[in-house]
N, C-alpha and C positions, 0 to 999 in steps of 0.2 A: 403615204398621204393617208390622212384620216377623213373619212367620208363625210356624212351628214352629221355634223356635230351638235347641232340643235336637236335633231331625232335622237341621237345617243343619249343626249343630256336629259331629255324627257322621259328615258327610261328609268332615270335614278328616281326612287320612289318619293323624295321629298320635293321634287320639282315637276311630278306628273300633273299637277293642276295648273301649272303655268300656260298661258298662250306663247303663241311663235315669236311676237314682238319681245316679250321679256325673257324668253329663253335665248334668244339671239343676243341680248345685252349681256346675260351672264356668261354666254359662249365668248365673247370679246373680252371678257375679264378673265377667263381662265387660261392657264398655261396647260399644253397638250403633250403628252408623252406616251411613246410605245416603251414598253418595260419587258425584257425578256425573262422567261421561266429562270428562276434561281437568283435573279438580282434582286439587292435590297434597295426599298423605296425611301425608307427612313430608318434611323436607329434610335433605340431607347436612350433618352437624356437628351437628345438633340434638342436645341433651343428654339427651333422653328415653329410656326405656329399656323401654316397653311392647313385647310381641309382638302381632302382627296375624294374624288368621286370615280368608282370603276365602271367604266363604261362596256369593256370586254375583258374576259379572262377572270382571274381570282388571285387573292393574296391572302397571306397568314400572318395574323399578329402574334408575337411570342416573346419570351423573356429568357435569359440565361442566367443562372446562378453564378457565384463566384467560383465554384468547382466544375462549371461548364454544363450543368444539367439544364436540358431546353424543357421549357413549359409552353405549350400552345394554348392561347386564350381562344382564338375564334378563327374560323375560315370566313373571308368576305368576298362576296361575288358580284358580278355584274349587276347594277341597280342599287348598289350599297354604297356607303361611304366609310370613312376612316379619318383619324385626326382630328375628330370634332371637338375632343375634350381640351386639347391644346389651343385651338381655335377660339374656345369659349373662356377658358381661364388663363391662357397664355404661359402655363407652366410647361417645362420640358416634357417631351414625349415619354409616355408611360410604356411603351412596348416597341419592339422592332418589328418592322413590317417587311415581308419578302414576297415577291411574286411566285405563285406555285403554278402559273401558267402564263403563257406571252400574254400580256395584257396592254390595253389602253386606259390610260387615266388622266383625268381633268384634276387640277389643282387650283384652287382659290384662296386669296390671301384672306387672313382672318377679319381684316377690316372689311373687306368686300362682302364676305360671308355674312357678317353682322349686319350690315346694310341691307342685304338681300331679306334677312329675317325681319327687320324693322319695316321695310317697305311692303313685304307680302306676307300678311298675317296667315295665309293658308299655308304657306311654306314654314311658318314658326310653329303652327300647330302640327304638322307633319313631322317635324324635327322633334317636337317634344314627344310625340307618339314613338318615333324611333328611339329616343333615349329611354322610354319606358320599357320598351321591348327589350332593351340591351340590358337594362337594370334586373328585369324579371329573370332573364336568362342567368345572370351573374348570381342571382339570389339562389336559383335551383342549383347552380353548381357548388356553391358554398354548402348548400344543404346535403347534396350528395358527399362531398369531401368529409363532411362532419359525422355523418350517419351510416355511410355504406361502406362495405368491404371492397377491395379492388375488384372482385369478381362482379358485385353488383353494379360498380362503377363502369365496367365493360359493357354489361347489358345496356345500361342506361344510355351510353355513348352510342352504342349501336342504333338504338331506337331514335336517338337524336338525329343520327345521321340518315335514317330511314325518313323521318318528318322533312328533311333538308331536300329529299328528292321531290317533295310535293306529290306523292302517290299515296292514297289511301287504300290499303288492300292488305291481304294476308302475306303476300310475297313481295318483296321490294328489292330492288337491285341497285346497289350503291357503286355507281362508275363515273368517274374514276375514284376508286377507294384509297385510302391513305395506307401506306405500308404500316406493318406491325409497330414499327419504330416511332412513325409520326402518330399513330393511334395511341401508342403508350404515352407520348408528351401530352396528350390532350387531358389524361387522367391521373397525372403524377403516377406512373408505375414504370416498369421496364419490359422491354420487348418479349422476354422470354414468358412473363406472365400473360400478355395478349395471345402469344403463340399458343401457349397451353390451354388457355380457355376457348380460342377459337377451334382448336382441334377437338376439344370435348364438345362443344356445339354441333361441330360437324358430325361426330360420332352419333349424336343424339338426332339429326336430321333437321336441326332448326337453321343451320348455316351451311353455305357452299362457297368457299373461298378459292379464287384463282388470281393470277397476276392483274392488278389494277382494277380487281372487281369483287365484290362481296354481295352475295344474294341471301338476304333473309328470309328464308323459305316458310317460317312461321310467325308472324310479328305478334300474334296474340300470345302464343306458348312462351317467346321471349319476355313478353311484358309480364306474364304471370310468374317468370322466374325470379323478378325482382322483388315481389311481394312473398316469396317463400322464407 
């Protein structure tokens, strides 16, 4: 059984400004599901158009090439959303989404989501801000793929993971950390390249890697390596 649904929904960034009455109306319109780690939530090219809100847990958005190469676009955590592109343009899904943790997810139909945006301008503004953040992140990744070597993309991804921890300091612990393979899918390289660079960073005292945990011991030094 899922507990305080309106309280969980209020933790979603675009709904944080709504009052209890309006939250409860949206709660009634949503479908609610528990999704086990490793389960697929939706598949690329699916013709569905619902939008999803992560209330607990996390998912990963990814695609697979014809020869089976996996590319990870983003990790999406509690308080965030996915599926919004298809909810707006009604086009097939652009990525496969899988749960990376046991999760609680609410889903809202495209029509109901559009109605919420129309009725609540504060939600519409928050949604626009969400899309701008997403676009800026995509632009940064395109720049990195176009201008950086694999080594420097690894450094940049490590720093991005540090930022995701919400910690501002010289030493940052990433936990749970992606495996070397999962890390490689984020920056379009192979596991061996990630393992090699991690080992070099450990030898230099910049990184400490253990199972499910990466400690960046000197973020300033790592950031400086990108500019070399």
